[in-house]
C-alpha positions, 0 to 999 in steps of 0.5 A, spaced: 500 500 500 505 504 501 508 503 494 501 506 491 502 512 495 509 513 493 506 513 486 501 517 487 506 522 490 510 522 484 505 522 479 499 527 481 492 524 478 489 529 473 481 529 474 476 529 469 475 536 471 482 539 469 481 535 462 475 538 461 477 545 462 483 543 457 478 541 451 474 547 453 480 552 452 482 549 446 475 549 443 474 556 445 481 558 442 479 555 435 472 557 435 474 565 436 479 564 431 474 561 426 469 567 428 474 572 427 476 569 420 469 569 418 467 576 420 474 579 416 472 574 410 465 576 409 467 584 410 473 583 404 468 579 400 462 584 401 467 590 399 470 586 393 463 584 390 460 591 391 466 594 387 465 589 382 457 591 381 458 598 382 463 599 376 460 594 371 454 594 366 448 592 369 447 586 365 454 584 365 455 576 367 448 575 366 446 570 360 440 573 357 438 567 353 431 564 354 429 557 353 423 554 350 420 548 347 419 546 340 416 541 336 419 534 336 420 533 329 423 540 328 431 541 330 435 548 328 441 551 330 442 558 332 448 562 330 451 568 332 458 571 330 462 577 333 463 579 325 456 581 324 455 588 323 449 588 329 451 584 336 444 582 336 444 579 329 442 571 329 442 566 324 437 560 324 439 554 320 434 548 320 435 541 319 433 541 312 438 547 310 434 553 310 437 559 313 433 565 316 435 571 320 442 575 319 446 569 315 
């Protein structure tokens, strides 16, 4: 029994309360770091997005293409070219080879 007592004097026992406090401290440390990083990151991203939107065309980055349904037997190809005089010019080529629009 005296050997057990000597061992207890050399190596102090840690209680579960001390271990729990260590885990709590580590959790608070990393949690506060995550909160600080998210606040700073959100502020930075907000300022970058605000500058990008303020200096851009209102329709920049938006694809204005609309989709619709066509008959099952009818297929066609829509072509647009940067070489055409008007940027809105569209050439439609049907499956039988007929062309319409600005081709």
